[in-house]
Structures are given as C-alpha cells and as structure tokens.
TILOTI-681657 format. One record per atom (N, C-alpha, C): x, y, z; chain; residue number from 1; atom name; residue in one letter. Coordinates in Angstrom, 3 decimals. Example, Ala and Ser with C-alpha at 12.3 -4.5 7.8 and 13.67 -1.06 7.14 Angstrom:
<pts>
        xx        yy        zz  unit  pos  site  code
    13.190    -5.690     7.800     A    1     N     A
    12.300    -4.500     7.800     A    1    CA     A
    13.200    -3.300     7.800     A    1     C     A
    12.850    -2.250     7.080     A    2     N     S
    13.670    -1.060     7.140     A    2    CA     S
    12.900     0.030     7.870     A    2     C     S
</pts>
This chain:
<pts>
        xx        yy        zz  unit  pos  site  code
    -1.429   -16.497    -9.857     A    1     N     M
    -1.054   -15.105   -10.055     A    1    CA     M
    -1.073   -14.392    -8.695     A    1     C     M
     0.016   -13.754    -8.342     A    2     N     P
     0.054   -13.044    -7.060     A    2    CA     P
    -0.844   -11.806    -7.104     A    2     C     P
    -1.347   -11.414    -5.953     A    3     N     L
    -2.184   -10.210    -5.888     A    3    CA     L
    -1.400    -8.962    -6.280     A    3     C     L
    -0.153    -8.899    -5.841     A    4     N     I
     0.692    -7.742    -6.135     A    4    CA     I
     1.868    -8.228    -6.978     A    4     C     I
     1.945    -7.719    -8.185     A    5     N     E
     2.987    -8.129    -9.122     A    5    CA     E
     4.364    -7.644    -8.671     A    5     C     E
     5.403    -8.320    -9.143     A    6     N     I
     6.780    -7.946    -8.796     A    6    CA     I
     7.076    -6.508    -9.222     A    6     C     I
     6.617    -6.114   -10.402     A    7     N     A
     6.864    -4.744   -10.870     A    7    CA     A
     6.214    -3.725    -9.933     A    7     C     A
     5.042    -4.046    -9.409     A    8     N     E
     4.386    -3.141    -8.458     A    8    CA     E
     5.180    -3.048    -7.161     A    8     C     E
     5.730    -4.164    -6.720     A    9     N     R
     6.548    -4.154    -5.500     A    9    CA     R
     7.803    -3.303    -5.683     A    9     C     R
     8.407    -3.398    -6.851     A   10     N     V
     9.601    -2.597    -7.148     A   10    CA     V
     9.244    -1.111    -7.148     A   10     C     V
     8.134    -0.752    -7.787     A   11     N     L
     7.692     0.643    -7.797     A   11    CA     L
     7.351     1.130    -6.384     A   11     C     L
     6.708     0.278    -5.600     A   12     N     F
     6.379     0.605    -4.213     A   12    CA     F
     7.649     0.965    -3.431     A   12     C     F
     8.662     0.121    -3.520     A   13     N     L
     9.917     0.383    -2.803     A   13    CA     L
    10.598     1.646    -3.304     A   13     C     L
    10.521     1.898    -4.604     A   14     N     G
    11.087     3.130    -5.150     A   14    CA     G
    10.392     4.367    -4.600     A   14     C     G
     9.072     4.303    -4.479     A   15     N     L
     8.326     5.428    -3.905     A   15    CA     L
     8.704     5.651    -2.447     A   15     C     L
     8.797     4.568    -1.702     A   16     N     V
     9.172     4.666    -0.291     A   16    CA     V
    10.530     5.349    -0.159     A   16     C     V
    11.496     4.885    -0.918     A   17     N     R
    12.852     5.442    -0.847     A   17    CA     R
    12.906     6.883    -1.338     A   17     C     R
    12.106     7.211    -2.356     A   18     N     S
    12.132     8.570    -2.907     A   18    CA     S
    11.610     9.607    -1.917     A   18     C     S
    10.907     9.157    -0.905     A   19     N     H
    10.407    10.067     0.130     A   19    CA     H
    11.263    10.009     1.395     A   19     C     H
    12.458     9.422     1.278     A   20     N     G
    13.410     9.437     2.377     A   20    CA     G
    13.201     8.371     3.440     A   20     C     G
    12.373     7.390     3.149     A   21     N     H
    12.130     6.308     4.106     A   21    CA     H
    12.991     5.094     3.746     A   21     C     H
    13.274     4.288     4.739     A   22     N     A
    13.969     3.028     4.493     A   22    CA     A
    12.938     1.972     4.085     A   22     C     A
    13.327     1.102     3.188     A   23     N     A
    12.428     0.032     2.749     A   23    CA     A
    11.970    -0.817     3.929     A   23     C     A
    12.837    -0.987     4.907     A   24     N     A
    12.517    -1.815     6.078     A   24    CA     A
    11.452    -1.182     6.975     A   24     C     A
    11.139     0.093     6.758     A   25     N     D
    10.117     0.767     7.561     A   25    CA     D
     8.698     0.446     7.091     A   25     C     D
     8.577    -0.182     5.934     A   26     N     F
     7.266    -0.473     5.360     A   26    CA     F
     7.136    -1.949     5.016     A   26     C     F
     5.913    -2.430     5.147     A   27     N     R
     5.600    -3.814     4.748     A   27    CA     R
     4.412    -3.752     3.795     A   27     C     R
     4.516    -4.459     2.680     A   28     N     L
     3.454    -4.532     1.679     A   28    CA     L
     2.960    -5.967     1.598     A   28     C     L
     1.677    -6.155     1.825     A   29     N     T
     1.077    -7.484     1.720     A   29    CA     T
    -0.194    -7.391     0.891     A   29     C     T
    -0.605    -8.514     0.371     A   30     N     G
    -1.852    -8.584    -0.376     A   30    CA     G
    -2.919    -9.268     0.460     A   30     C     G
    -4.148    -8.781     0.332     A   31     N     R
    -5.271    -9.407     1.024     A   31    CA     R
    -6.342    -9.746     0.000     A   31     C     R
    -6.792   -10.975     0.006     A   32     N     E
    -7.811   -11.438    -0.932     A   32    CA     E
    -9.125   -10.690    -0.739     A   32     C     E
    -9.886   -10.589    -1.794     A   33     N     R
   -11.219    -9.984    -1.753     A   33    CA     R
   -12.135   -10.852    -0.900     A   33     C     R
   -12.962   -10.192    -0.101     A   34     N     Q
   -13.968   -10.875     0.705     A   34    CA     Q
   -15.318   -10.784    -0.016     A   34     C     Q
   -16.257   -11.607     0.345     A   35     N     H
   -17.561   -11.618    -0.317     A   35    CA     H
   -18.275   -10.274    -0.228     A   35     C     H
   -18.065    -9.530     0.845     A   36     N     K
   -18.737    -8.242     1.034     A   36    CA     K
   -18.065    -7.105     0.262     A   36     C     K
   -16.891    -7.335    -0.290     A   37     N     D
   -16.158    -6.305    -1.022     A   37    CA     D
   -16.772    -6.096    -2.410     A   37     C     D
   -16.536    -4.930    -3.008     A   38     N     P
   -17.043    -4.682    -4.362     A   38    CA     P
   -16.554    -5.753    -5.343     A   38     C     P
   -17.397    -6.097    -6.290     A   39     N     A
   -17.079    -7.172    -7.234     A   39    CA     A
   -15.990    -6.800    -8.231     A   39     C     A
   -15.765    -5.497    -8.439     A   40     N     D
   -14.789    -5.085    -9.450     A   40    CA     D
   -13.350    -5.042    -8.939     A   40     C     D
   -13.128    -5.466    -7.703     A   41     N     I
   -11.760    -5.567    -7.203     A   41    CA     I
   -11.438    -7.031    -6.902     A   41     C     I
   -10.164    -7.352    -6.863     A   42     N     Y
    -9.779    -8.731    -6.561     A   42    CA     Y
    -8.980    -8.847    -5.275     A   42     C     Y
    -8.846    -7.747    -4.558     A   43     N     G
    -8.143    -7.778    -3.291     A   43    CA     G
    -7.666    -6.395    -2.907     A   43     C     G
    -6.745    -6.369    -1.942     A   44     N     Y
    -6.208    -5.104    -1.442     A   44    CA     Y
    -4.699    -5.201    -1.293     A   44     C     Y
    -4.032    -4.084    -1.574     A   45     N     A
    -2.625    -3.922    -1.217     A   45    CA     A
    -2.642    -3.278     0.156     A   45     C     A
    -2.102    -3.961     1.144     A   46     N     V
    -2.107    -3.463     2.509     A   46    CA     V
    -0.696    -2.981     2.839     A   46     C     V
    -0.597    -1.708     3.205     A   47     N     V
     0.694    -1.093     3.510     A   47    CA     V
     0.745    -0.792     5.000     A   47     C     V
     1.748    -1.334     5.657     A   48     N     D
     1.995    -1.061     7.068     A   48    CA     D
     3.268    -0.240     7.184     A   48     C     D
     3.188     0.870     7.935     A   49     N     C
     4.384     1.614     8.284     A   49    CA     C
     4.796     1.115     9.661     A   49     C     C
     5.880     0.403     9.727     A   50     N     L
     6.312    -0.217    10.971     A   50    CA     L
     6.768     0.821    11.996     A   50     C     L
     7.253     1.970    11.534     A   51     N     A
     7.726     3.011    12.443     A   51    CA     A
     6.576     3.708    13.171     A   51     C     A
     5.461     3.939    12.470     A   52     N     S
     4.357     4.689    13.077     A   52    CA     S
     3.179     3.816    13.488     A   52     C     S
     3.131     2.601    12.960     A   53     N     G
     2.002     1.733    13.252     A   53    CA     G
     0.802     1.970    12.362     A   53     C     G
     0.905     2.878    11.414     A   54     N     R
    -0.209     3.172    10.505     A   54    CA     R
    -0.352     2.064     9.474     A   54     C     R
    -1.596     1.767     9.115     A   55     N     Q
    -1.888     0.781     8.075     A   55    CA     Q
    -2.966     1.346     7.171     A   55     C     Q
    -2.723     1.275     5.871     A   56     N     L
    -3.719     1.679     4.883     A   56    CA     L
    -3.851     0.566     3.854     A   56     C     L
    -5.081     0.382     3.354     A   57     N     A
    -5.353    -0.650     2.354     A   57    CA     A
    -5.842     0.015     1.076     A   57     C     A
    -5.347    -0.463    -0.045     A   58     N     Y
    -5.668     0.098    -1.353     A   58    CA     Y
    -6.308    -0.981    -2.218     A   58     C     Y
    -7.495    -0.709    -2.775     A   59     N     P
    -8.162    -1.703    -3.622     A   59    CA     P
    -7.324    -2.040    -4.858     A   59     C     P
    -7.309    -3.312    -5.201     A   60     N     L
    -6.591    -3.791    -6.383     A   60    CA     L
    -7.604    -4.121    -7.474     A   60     C     L
    -7.325    -3.603    -8.670     A   61     N     D
    -8.151    -3.944    -9.827     A   61    CA     D
    -7.211    -4.210   -10.999     A   61     C     D
    -7.702    -4.070   -12.195     A   62     N     E
    -6.884    -4.363   -13.382     A   62    CA     E
    -5.801    -3.322   -13.640     A   62     C     E
    -5.827    -2.219   -12.940     A   63     N     T
    -4.821    -1.166   -13.105     A   63    CA     T
    -3.867    -1.201   -11.910     A   63     C     T
    -2.878    -0.365   -11.953     A   64     N     A
    -1.975    -0.212   -10.806     A   64    CA     A
    -2.222     1.141   -10.149     A   64     C     A
    -3.476     1.615   -10.208     A   65     N     D
    -3.820     2.923    -9.652     A   65    CA     D
    -3.536     3.033    -8.160     A   65     C     D
    -3.525     1.910    -7.461     A   66     N     W
    -3.272     1.958    -6.024     A   66    CA     W
    -1.919     2.599    -5.728     A   66     C     W
    -0.962     2.438    -6.639     A   67     N     L
     0.358     3.031    -6.425     A   67    CA     L
     0.306     4.559    -6.455     A   67     C     L
    -0.542     5.125    -7.318     A   68     N     M
    -0.680     6.581    -7.365     A   68    CA     M
    -1.320     7.098    -6.079     A   68     C     M
    -2.317     6.383    -5.566     A   69     N     V
    -2.972     6.793    -4.324     A   69    CA     V
    -1.994     6.651    -3.157     A   69     C     V
    -1.225     5.559    -3.143     A   70     N     F
    -0.203     5.375    -2.112     A   70    CA     F
     0.807     6.518    -2.160     A   70     C     F
     1.238     6.887    -3.356     A   71     N     H
     2.201     7.973    -3.510     A   71    CA     H
     1.649     9.274    -2.931     A   71     C     H
     0.385     9.576    -3.208     A   72     N     K
    -0.240    10.784    -2.660     A   72    CA     K
    -0.298    10.718    -1.133     A   72     C     K
    -0.657     9.560    -0.594     A   73     N     D
    -0.700     9.395     0.859     A   73    CA     D
     0.679     9.561     1.480     A   73     C     D
     1.683     8.995     0.837     A   74     N     L
     3.057     9.098     1.337     A   74    CA     L
     3.505    10.555     1.324     A   74     C     L
     3.225    11.274     0.228     A   75     N     A
     3.612    12.681     0.114     A   75    CA     A
     2.862    13.551     1.120     A   75     C     A
     1.638    13.168     1.455     A   76     N     A
     0.821    13.947     2.394     A   76    CA     A
     1.175    13.666     3.851     A   76     C     A
     2.059    12.702     4.084     A   77     N     G
     2.460    12.377     5.453     A   77    CA     G
     1.498    11.451     6.173     A   77     C     G
     0.686    10.746     5.437     A   78     N     S
    -0.330     9.874     6.044     A   78    CA     S
     0.246     8.745     6.886     A   78     C     S
     1.500     8.424     6.693     A   79     N     F
     2.108     7.328     7.451     A   79    CA     F
     2.984     7.829     8.601     A   79     C     F
     3.069     9.123     8.781     A   80     N     E
     4.024     9.675     9.745     A   80    CA     E
     3.520     9.729    11.176     A   80     C     E
     2.234     9.836    11.383     A   81     N     S
     1.740     9.937    12.755     A   81    CA     S
     1.121     8.617    13.190     A   81     C     S
     1.180     8.333    14.471     A   82     N     P
     0.571     7.072    14.945     A   82    CA     P
    -0.938     7.116    14.789     A   82     C     P
    -1.573     5.959    14.638     A   83     N     P
    -3.025     5.945    14.476     A   83    CA     P
    -3.725     6.455    15.737     A   83     C     P
    -4.896     7.037    15.507     A   84     N     A
    -5.680     7.542    16.648     A   84    CA     A
    -6.147     6.373    17.507     A   84     C     A
    -6.167     6.580    18.804     A   85     N     A
    -6.572     5.517    19.736     A   85    CA     A
    -8.077     5.366    19.802     A   85     C     A
</pts>
C-alpha cells in the first residue's frame, strides 16, 4: 500500500492548480514513519515547492486531513517565500 493514495495525489494537484500554480512547481513524496515519530501516524506527505525551495511535511494517518492543512498553507502563502537561512 502506498503512503499517499492516488486519489490524494489527484486532490493535491487540484489544490495546487486551483491556487494558480503549475503542477510542475510542486513535488509530493511520501516518507516512512521513523521510530521516534508518534505511533498513531504511518508516515509523512512531504511537499516541496520547487520555485521557492520551501518544504513542508504533513503527518499521515487513517484520514486525509493532511490535504486540508496543505490547502490552508497554500492559501496562506506558506510556499511563496524562500526558507529562512
């Protein structure tokens, strides 16, 4: 079973496009849970904005709540500025 389901990837791309970004500006990858991570998650959805260099990770659990948090971050402009040095 993949960490990020195909339906989640489709929704992710739809959110990206709905905010005026090109799909090619973002990369979505899954990262497995590490031993030090909370037991109630099974990994992270890692979103990279290739244009700004920003990267945010969203915990994955039995819900797709990470997409709502990503949507809020996207709407707030969290991916628009380069990361602090």
